[in-house]
VOTI-485131 format. One record per residue (C-alpha): residue in three letters; x negated, z negated, y. Coordinates in steps of 0.05 Angstrom, whole numbers, plus 5000, padded with zeros to 4 digits. Layout:
! residues N
+--------+------+------+------+
: residu :    X :    Z :    Y :
+--------+------+------+------+
:    Ala :    X :    Z :    Y :
...
+--------+------+------+------+
! end
This chain:
! residues 432
+--------+------+------+------+
: residu :    X :    Z :    Y :
+--------+------+------+------+
:    Met : 6851 : 9329 : 6990 :
:    Arg : 6929 : 9312 : 6980 :
:    Phe : 6932 : 9255 : 6926 :
:    Lys : 7003 : 9225 : 6911 :
:    Tyr : 6998 : 9169 : 6931 :
:    Gly : 6963 : 9150 : 6986 :
:    Gln : 6918 : 9089 : 7001 :
:    Asp : 6967 : 9048 : 7035 :
:    Asp : 7027 : 9072 : 6983 :
:    Ile : 7062 : 9024 : 6931 :
:    Pro : 7079 : 9070 : 6869 :
:    Pro : 7137 : 9061 : 6823 :
:    Ile : 7130 : 8983 : 6780 :
:    Gly : 7112 : 9036 : 6723 :
:    Glu : 7066 : 9081 : 6756 :
:    Leu : 7028 : 9014 : 6781 :
:    Phe : 7020 : 8984 : 6718 :
:    Leu : 6988 : 9046 : 6685 :
:    Tyr : 6951 : 9061 : 6746 :
:    Gly : 6919 : 9001 : 6734 :
:    Leu : 6909 : 9002 : 6665 :
:    Gln : 6865 : 9056 : 6668 :
:    Trp : 6827 : 9025 : 6724 :
:    Phe : 6821 : 8961 : 6685 :
:    Ala : 6785 : 9009 : 6617 :
:    Ile : 6735 : 9034 : 6684 :
:    Ala : 6716 : 8957 : 6697 :
:    Val : 6722 : 8926 : 6634 :
:    Pro : 6649 : 8963 : 6596 :
:    Gly : 6615 : 8931 : 6655 :
:    Ile : 6620 : 8870 : 6638 :
:    Ile : 6626 : 8878 : 6572 :
:    Ile : 6556 : 8908 : 6569 :
:    Leu : 6521 : 8862 : 6627 :
:    Gly : 6550 : 8807 : 6599 :
:    Asp : 6526 : 8813 : 6528 :
:    Val : 6449 : 8829 : 6547 :
:    Val : 6451 : 8776 : 6596 :
:    Gly : 6494 : 8723 : 6567 :
:    Ser : 6446 : 8733 : 6498 :
:    Leu : 6388 : 8722 : 6541 :
:    His : 6409 : 8664 : 6568 :
:    Phe : 6441 : 8619 : 6515 :
:    Ser : 6425 : 8615 : 6439 :
:    Thr : 6497 : 8610 : 6420 :
:    Tyr : 6557 : 8662 : 6423 :
:    Ala : 6608 : 8603 : 6454 :
:    Glu : 6562 : 8598 : 6514 :
:    Gln : 6552 : 8676 : 6507 :
:    Ala : 6630 : 8685 : 6517 :
:    Val : 6631 : 8629 : 6574 :
:    Tyr : 6583 : 8674 : 6605 :
:    Met : 6634 : 8723 : 6600 :
:    Gln : 6687 : 8697 : 6617 :
:    Lys : 6662 : 8677 : 6687 :
:    Leu : 6641 : 8744 : 6702 :
:    Ser : 6710 : 8771 : 6684 :
:    Leu : 6731 : 8717 : 6735 :
:    Val : 6696 : 8735 : 6787 :
:    Thr : 6699 : 8807 : 6781 :
:    Ala : 6769 : 8796 : 6787 :
:    Val : 6764 : 8752 : 6845 :
:    Thr : 6726 : 8803 : 6888 :
:    Leu : 6773 : 8860 : 6867 :
:    Phe : 6832 : 8820 : 6895 :
:    Val : 6805 : 8809 : 6961 :
:    Gln : 6758 : 8864 : 6969 :
:    Ile : 6835 : 8916 : 6968 :
:    Phe : 6885 : 8866 : 7007 :
:    Leu : 6823 : 8832 : 7053 :
:    Gly : 6753 : 8871 : 7048 :
:    His : 6755 : 8944 : 7054 :
:    Arg : 6823 : 8947 : 7033 :
:    Leu : 6794 : 9020 : 7004 :
:    Pro : 6812 : 9036 : 6926 :
:    Leu : 6750 : 9017 : 6901 :
:    Ile : 6733 : 8981 : 6826 :
:    Thr : 6677 : 8927 : 6828 :
:    Gly : 6641 : 8904 : 6769 :
:    Pro : 6561 : 8868 : 6759 :
:    Ala : 6512 : 8896 : 6800 :
:    Ala : 6463 : 8934 : 6740 :
:    Val : 6402 : 8929 : 6787 :
:    Leu : 6412 : 8846 : 6785 :
:    Leu : 6400 : 8859 : 6715 :
:    Val : 6334 : 8865 : 6734 :
:    Gly : 6315 : 8811 : 6780 :
:    Val : 6348 : 8763 : 6720 :
:    Leu : 6296 : 8802 : 6666 :
:    Ala : 6234 : 8798 : 6706 :
:    Ser : 6251 : 8723 : 6721 :
:    Ser : 6267 : 8701 : 6649 :
:    Thr : 6210 : 8651 : 6645 :
:    Phe : 6251 : 8618 : 6701 :
:    Ser : 6298 : 8569 : 6693 :
:    Leu : 6378 : 8593 : 6700 :
:    Asn : 6379 : 8546 : 6770 :
:    Thr : 6323 : 8582 : 6803 :
:    Ile : 6354 : 8648 : 6780 :
:    Tyr : 6416 : 8640 : 6803 :
:    Phe : 6400 : 8596 : 6870 :
:    Ser : 6368 : 8658 : 6886 :
:    Ile : 6427 : 8707 : 6873 :
:    Leu : 6471 : 8652 : 6921 :
:    Ala : 6413 : 8656 : 6967 :
:    Gly : 6409 : 8738 : 6956 :
:    Gly : 6487 : 8732 : 6971 :
:    Leu : 6492 : 8690 : 7035 :
:    Leu : 6439 : 8730 : 7074 :
:    Leu : 6477 : 8796 : 7058 :
:    Ala : 6543 : 8765 : 7081 :
:    Leu : 6500 : 8747 : 7145 :
:    Ala : 6469 : 8806 : 7151 :
:    Ser : 6537 : 8846 : 7149 :
:    Met : 6570 : 8802 : 7196 :
:    Thr : 6518 : 8797 : 7250 :
:    Gly : 6506 : 8872 : 7244 :
:    Leu : 6435 : 8870 : 7222 :
:    Phe : 6453 : 8908 : 7161 :
:    Gly : 6457 : 8968 : 7207 :
:    Ile : 6389 : 8951 : 7228 :
:    Leu : 6366 : 8943 : 7148 :
:    Gln : 6399 : 9023 : 7139 :
:    Arg : 6338 : 9055 : 7169 :
:    Leu : 6293 : 9040 : 7130 :
:    Phe : 6340 : 9068 : 7068 :
:    Thr : 6320 : 9145 : 7086 :
:    Thr : 6347 : 9208 : 7023 :
:    Arg : 6292 : 9197 : 6997 :
:    Val : 6286 : 9113 : 6987 :
:    Val : 6360 : 9118 : 6965 :
:    Ala : 6338 : 9160 : 6914 :
:    Val : 6286 : 9120 : 6885 :
:    Val : 6323 : 9061 : 6883 :
:    Leu : 6371 : 9106 : 6841 :
:    Leu : 6321 : 9125 : 6795 :
:    Leu : 6294 : 9057 : 6786 :
:    Ile : 6344 : 9013 : 6756 :
:    Ala : 6352 : 9063 : 6702 :
:    Phe : 6275 : 9075 : 6692 :
:    Thr : 6255 : 9010 : 6698 :
:    Leu : 6322 : 8978 : 6653 :
:    Leu : 6286 : 9028 : 6590 :
:    Pro : 6250 : 8972 : 6558 :
:    Thr : 6322 : 8939 : 6556 :
:    Ile : 6358 : 9001 : 6526 :
:    Val : 6298 : 9011 : 6477 :
:    Gln : 6310 : 8936 : 6448 :
:    Leu : 6379 : 8952 : 6440 :
:    Thr : 6384 : 9016 : 6418 :
:    Thr : 6332 : 8997 : 6356 :
:    Asp : 6363 : 8931 : 6342 :
:    Ala : 6370 : 8934 : 6277 :
:    Gln : 6441 : 8902 : 6248 :
:    Gly : 6480 : 8898 : 6191 :
:    Ser : 6451 : 8941 : 6127 :
:    Ala : 6414 : 8983 : 6188 :
:    Thr : 6344 : 9000 : 6194 :
:    Phe : 6304 : 9020 : 6252 :
:    Leu : 6306 : 9091 : 6229 :
:    Ser : 6378 : 9094 : 6215 :
:    Ser : 6397 : 9052 : 6280 :
:    Leu : 6362 : 9105 : 6320 :
:    Leu : 6386 : 9152 : 6289 :
:    Phe : 6460 : 9122 : 6295 :
:    Ser : 6437 : 9117 : 6382 :
:    Met : 6430 : 9190 : 6394 :
:    Ala : 6484 : 9218 : 6349 :
:    Leu : 6527 : 9174 : 6389 :
:    Leu : 6499 : 9195 : 6454 :
:    Leu : 6510 : 9262 : 6437 :
:    Val : 6571 : 9255 : 6417 :
:    Met : 6590 : 9229 : 6485 :
:    Leu : 6554 : 9280 : 6528 :
:    Val : 6596 : 9332 : 6485 :
:    Gly : 6662 : 9292 : 6503 :
:    His : 6644 : 9287 : 6583 :
:    Arg : 6625 : 9371 : 6578 :
:    Leu : 6695 : 9383 : 6543 :
:    Leu : 6750 : 9315 : 6554 :
:    Pro : 6796 : 9334 : 6614 :
:    Gly : 6817 : 9279 : 6663 :
:    Ile : 6827 : 9209 : 6648 :
:    Trp : 6802 : 9213 : 6580 :
:    Arg : 6733 : 9225 : 6613 :
:    Ser : 6743 : 9170 : 6665 :
:    Thr : 6749 : 9124 : 6611 :
:    Leu : 6693 : 9163 : 6560 :
:    Ile : 6655 : 9092 : 6566 :
:    Ile : 6710 : 9054 : 6531 :
:    Trp : 6723 : 9100 : 6473 :
:    Gly : 6653 : 9104 : 6465 :
:    Met : 6653 : 9033 : 6452 :
:    Leu : 6713 : 9032 : 6406 :
:    Val : 6698 : 9089 : 6361 :
:    Gly : 6624 : 9074 : 6367 :
:    Ser : 6635 : 8994 : 6339 :
:    Ile : 6678 : 9028 : 6290 :
:    Phe : 6638 : 9077 : 6248 :
:    His : 6573 : 9031 : 6255 :
:    Phe : 6623 : 8980 : 6220 :
:    Leu : 6635 : 9035 : 6171 :
:    Leu : 6558 : 9056 : 6158 :
:    Phe : 6527 : 8991 : 6154 :
:    Gly : 6575 : 8941 : 6150 :
:    Arg : 6584 : 8877 : 6187 :
:    Ser : 6546 : 8882 : 6247 :
:    Ser : 6545 : 8810 : 6277 :
:    Gln : 6553 : 8734 : 6248 :
:    Arg : 6600 : 8718 : 6312 :
:    Asp : 6674 : 8692 : 6299 :
:    Val : 6734 : 8694 : 6338 :
:    Leu : 6731 : 8625 : 6368 :
:    Ala : 6769 : 8571 : 6366 :
:    Glu : 6746 : 8520 : 6417 :
:    Asn : 6785 : 8521 : 6483 :
:    Leu : 6736 : 8558 : 6528 :
:    Val : 6780 : 8561 : 6589 :
:    Ala : 6755 : 8489 : 6592 :
:    Gly : 6683 : 8519 : 6580 :
:    Met : 6683 : 8560 : 6641 :
:    Phe : 6682 : 8493 : 6682 :
:    His : 6625 : 8464 : 6656 :
:    His : 6550 : 8466 : 6685 :
:    Leu : 6575 : 8480 : 6748 :
:    Thr : 6527 : 8429 : 6782 :
:    Leu : 6477 : 8484 : 6814 :
:    Glu : 6408 : 8458 : 6834 :
:    Ile : 6367 : 8486 : 6891 :
:    Ser : 6309 : 8504 : 6855 :
:    Leu : 6269 : 8545 : 6902 :
:    Asp : 6212 : 8595 : 6865 :
:    Ile : 6194 : 8639 : 6935 :
:    Gly : 6168 : 8701 : 6876 :
:    Val : 6239 : 8701 : 6847 :
:    Leu : 6275 : 8698 : 6918 :
:    Leu : 6234 : 8752 : 6941 :
:    Ser : 6242 : 8792 : 6881 :
:    Phe : 6321 : 8782 : 6883 :
:    Leu : 6320 : 8794 : 6964 :
:    Ile : 6292 : 8874 : 6938 :
:    Cys : 6355 : 8875 : 6895 :
:    Phe : 6391 : 8860 : 6938 :
:    Leu : 6378 : 8914 : 6991 :
:    Ala : 6388 : 8960 : 6941 :
:    Leu : 6453 : 8923 : 6916 :
:    Ser : 6470 : 8940 : 6992 :
:    Val : 6458 : 9005 : 6989 :
:    Asn : 6505 : 9030 : 6937 :
:    Asp : 6554 : 8981 : 6961 :
:    Leu : 6549 : 9019 : 7027 :
:    Gly : 6549 : 9090 : 6997 :
:    Ser : 6610 : 9063 : 6954 :
:    Ile : 6651 : 9051 : 7004 :
:    Gln : 6636 : 9107 : 7054 :
:    Ser : 6640 : 9167 : 6994 :
:    Val : 6724 : 9130 : 6980 :
:    Gly : 6727 : 9138 : 7063 :
:    Glu : 6704 : 9197 : 7069 :
:    Leu : 6753 : 9224 : 7008 :
:    Leu : 6808 : 9194 : 7035 :
:    Gly : 6789 : 9209 : 7109 :
:    Thr : 6806 : 9130 : 7137 :
:    Gln : 6793 : 9123 : 7210 :
:    Asp : 6766 : 9061 : 7221 :
:    Leu : 6714 : 9068 : 7166 :
:    Gly : 6661 : 9020 : 7198 :
:    Arg : 6699 : 8959 : 7198 :
:    Arg : 6718 : 8970 : 7125 :
:    Val : 6649 : 8978 : 7107 :
:    Arg : 6625 : 8911 : 7155 :
:    Arg : 6689 : 8875 : 7121 :
:    Gly : 6678 : 8901 : 7046 :
:    Ile : 6595 : 8880 : 7054 :
:    Thr : 6612 : 8814 : 7079 :
:    Val : 6660 : 8795 : 7023 :
:    Thr : 6615 : 8831 : 6961 :
:    Gly : 6547 : 8788 : 6998 :
:    Leu : 6604 : 8727 : 6993 :
:    Ala : 6616 : 8744 : 6923 :
:    Asn : 6555 : 8744 : 6902 :
:    Met : 6547 : 8679 : 6924 :
:    Leu : 6599 : 8652 : 6888 :
:    Ala : 6573 : 8678 : 6826 :
:    Gly : 6517 : 8643 : 6838 :
:    Phe : 6544 : 8588 : 6841 :
:    Leu : 6586 : 8598 : 6775 :
:    Gly : 6518 : 8623 : 6750 :
:    Val : 6527 : 8694 : 6733 :
:    Leu : 6516 : 8757 : 6757 :
:    Gly : 6533 : 8791 : 6830 :
:    Pro : 6591 : 8842 : 6839 :
:    Val : 6581 : 8900 : 6870 :
:    Asn : 6638 : 8968 : 6882 :
:    Tyr : 6622 : 9020 : 6833 :
:    Ser : 6605 : 9093 : 6858 :
:    Leu : 6648 : 9128 : 6804 :
:    Ser : 6719 : 9104 : 6832 :
:    Pro : 6714 : 9171 : 6880 :
:    Gly : 6716 : 9216 : 6804 :
:    Val : 6769 : 9178 : 6788 :
:    Ile : 6815 : 9185 : 6838 :
:    Ala : 6807 : 9259 : 6849 :
:    Thr : 6823 : 9257 : 6767 :
:    Thr : 6897 : 9208 : 6769 :
:    Gly : 6911 : 9247 : 6840 :
:    Cys : 6925 : 9173 : 6861 :
:    Ala : 6888 : 9133 : 6921 :
:    Ser : 6933 : 9077 : 6927 :
:    Arg : 6886 : 9006 : 6934 :
:    Phe : 6947 : 8971 : 6907 :
:    Ala : 6947 : 9002 : 6836 :
:    Leu : 6882 : 8958 : 6836 :
:    Ala : 6926 : 8897 : 6841 :
:    Pro : 6942 : 8899 : 6762 :
:    Thr : 6875 : 8907 : 6755 :
:    Ala : 6851 : 8846 : 6781 :
:    Leu : 6911 : 8810 : 6744 :
:    Leu : 6890 : 8838 : 6684 :
:    Leu : 6815 : 8811 : 6690 :
:    Gly : 6838 : 8748 : 6715 :
:    Leu : 6879 : 8741 : 6649 :
:    Leu : 6812 : 8768 : 6603 :
:    Ala : 6771 : 8717 : 6636 :
:    Phe : 6818 : 8661 : 6606 :
:    Ser : 6827 : 8695 : 6542 :
:    Pro : 6777 : 8663 : 6478 :
:    Ala : 6803 : 8699 : 6432 :
:    Ala : 6789 : 8774 : 6475 :
:    Ile : 6722 : 8750 : 6492 :
:    Ser : 6714 : 8745 : 6425 :
:    Val : 6732 : 8812 : 6397 :
:    Ile : 6677 : 8842 : 6448 :
:    Gly : 6625 : 8794 : 6397 :
:    Tyr : 6637 : 8846 : 6344 :
:    Ile : 6600 : 8909 : 6377 :
:    Pro : 6538 : 8922 : 6360 :
:    Ser : 6470 : 8922 : 6400 :
:    Ala : 6460 : 8988 : 6381 :
:    Val : 6526 : 9014 : 6409 :
:    Thr : 6518 : 8984 : 6473 :
:    Gly : 6449 : 9004 : 6484 :
:    Thr : 6464 : 9067 : 6480 :
:    Ile : 6525 : 9062 : 6524 :
:    Phe : 6482 : 9031 : 6562 :
:    Leu : 6437 : 9085 : 6571 :
:    Tyr : 6495 : 9138 : 6590 :
:    Ile : 6509 : 9104 : 6645 :
:    Leu : 6435 : 9097 : 6662 :
:    Gly : 6439 : 9181 : 6652 :
:    Ser : 6489 : 9188 : 6707 :
:    Gln : 6451 : 9132 : 6765 :
:    Met : 6401 : 9184 : 6742 :
:    Ser : 6439 : 9242 : 6754 :
:    Ala : 6461 : 9211 : 6819 :
:    Gly : 6389 : 9202 : 6841 :
:    Leu : 6366 : 9280 : 6835 :
:    Leu : 6428 : 9301 : 6861 :
:    Ile : 6420 : 9275 : 6939 :
:    Leu : 6344 : 9301 : 6927 :
:    Ser : 6367 : 9368 : 6921 :
:    Gly : 6417 : 9366 : 6968 :
:    Ser : 6373 : 9339 : 7018 :
:    Glu : 6344 : 9389 : 7076 :
:    Asp : 6278 : 9347 : 7076 :
:    Gly : 6256 : 9332 : 7003 :
:    Ser : 6210 : 9396 : 6987 :
:    Gly : 6130 : 9393 : 6996 :
:    Phe : 6080 : 9360 : 6961 :
:    Glu : 6076 : 9292 : 7002 :
:    Lys : 6145 : 9295 : 6987 :
:    Gly : 6145 : 9297 : 6926 :
:    Leu : 6090 : 9239 : 6920 :
:    Val : 6141 : 9204 : 6961 :
:    Val : 6190 : 9211 : 6904 :
:    Gly : 6144 : 9213 : 6842 :
:    Phe : 6093 : 9162 : 6847 :
:    Pro : 6139 : 9098 : 6861 :
:    Val : 6186 : 9123 : 6805 :
:    Leu : 6124 : 9131 : 6748 :
:    Leu : 6084 : 9061 : 6780 :
:    Gly : 6152 : 9027 : 6765 :
:    Thr : 6164 : 9046 : 6700 :
:    Val : 6091 : 9037 : 6682 :
:    Val : 6104 : 8959 : 6707 :
:    Ala : 6169 : 8952 : 6669 :
:    Phe : 6124 : 8969 : 6602 :
:    Phe : 6075 : 8918 : 6611 :
:    Pro : 6064 : 8873 : 6560 :
:    Arg : 6103 : 8811 : 6569 :
:    Ser : 6039 : 8770 : 6560 :
:    Ala : 5997 : 8806 : 6614 :
:    Val : 6062 : 8792 : 6661 :
:    Asn : 6051 : 8715 : 6636 :
:    Ser : 5977 : 8710 : 6651 :
:    Leu : 6004 : 8724 : 6729 :
:    Pro : 6014 : 8663 : 6779 :
:    Ala : 6075 : 8640 : 6766 :
:    Thr : 6105 : 8654 : 6831 :
:    Leu : 6071 : 8733 : 6826 :
:    Gln : 6116 : 8743 : 6761 :
:    Pro : 6169 : 8762 : 6786 :
:    Val : 6152 : 8807 : 6843 :
:    Leu : 6091 : 8846 : 6798 :
:    Gly : 6121 : 8844 : 6748 :
:    Asn : 6183 : 8868 : 6766 :
:    Gly : 6180 : 8951 : 6762 :
:    Phe : 6241 : 8955 : 6811 :
:    Val : 6203 : 8908 : 6871 :
:    Val : 6144 : 8948 : 6857 :
:    Gly : 6168 : 9018 : 6864 :
:    Val : 6222 : 9000 : 6916 :
:    Thr : 6153 : 8965 : 6960 :
:    Ala : 6107 : 9027 : 6942 :
:    Val : 6168 : 9081 : 6964 :
:    Leu : 6181 : 9047 : 7027 :
:    Leu : 6108 : 9041 : 7040 :
:    Leu : 6099 : 9116 : 7030 :
:    Glu : 6154 : 9147 : 7077 :
:    His : 6161 : 9090 : 7130 :
:    Val : 6074 : 9085 : 7129 :
:    Ile : 6026 : 9134 : 7090 :
:    Phe : 6082 : 9190 : 7101 :
:    Ser : 6114 : 9176 : 7158 :
:    Asp : 6140 : 9228 : 7198 :
:    Arg : 6129 : 9195 : 7253 :
:    Arg : 6052 : 9172 : 7234 :
:    Val : 5999 : 9184 : 7302 :
:    Arg : 5977 : 9255 : 7298 :
:    Arg : 5899 : 9277 : 7274 :
:    Gly : 5851 : 9302 : 7335 :
:    Pro : 5830 : 9387 : 7315 :
+--------+------+------+------+
! end
């Protein structure tokens, strides 16, 4: 495939900025959605939630800059990892120090595994079916959060009107995905947030009591930086499973872009890219935010724009850094209604499910009843656990809550057991 600009080409300054702005429009929604969900979960005041988003934007900016110049050096957009949200939700009864120390530890282990070559051994666990289940589980186990967001009545909205609004917005976005061309489709998420927020305000009035913050939130970014070592084995184990999934996502994203561009030294770029991702998650854990991952949607954006230059992401990193130090811009984000956030999140997870199903349909070894069990049973089991009542999870021993109460961890454990032990093609054959 021919591109207007190759991965090491530098476009003219005007085009460079426009391409960077397009990547920025694609990066921002992940920060807004995951930052809003996790910030609201952790903090009761919007000032603290805004600081969380600022830190999230800063980590994303630093990671993106290091990746394109020192890491994989490919045109890959970076953003907060949705799979880590699963771990945060399952560990919500534990202290923030326990949660984010586990993210820091997970990032450290990922970086070490990549640098030492251990990741290549772990990679063998993730067959086609396991990867597909991981993608499906991320979507299914976040459904309780989606339900809470889309049915959260704000302004004059009722439960029914909020639900109908969410379904209508989702339908419009799906039609837009079908009909819109090029970059309009690539930036559909941000247009959905903008248009959805405007219509929600027109229909139901102001949906948030958040005002544009006058405080100097830049100083707030440097508060609460004393991360204490607070280790809980259950929380750590839960996040280590999440990091296995994160590493597969990172690997797939780097390889897909490398293969699209015909990169020669892809193995070395993979090692460096995953190492940077691990180190970036250590930084995120220290700052107390979700860690980043390379997004798999990058090949579609490259094919749409015809620009494969990694330098086009430098303005994006700069804009994300400016966003991190802009309290006014962060405050505007606070006006996005929960129904809009939840609907956009549902749309994104639908794409995640589509990727998982495409992987299965393209597999030459994905048919048969037993193969169907390997995929279907873990997804079903993980979804059931995700909908366990909070009171039931709280009745478990504290150490087991983030493990047995985490649908993603239970589902991934089940698929690994089914794929590599119970239904393994290498199992000992029975006698006649």
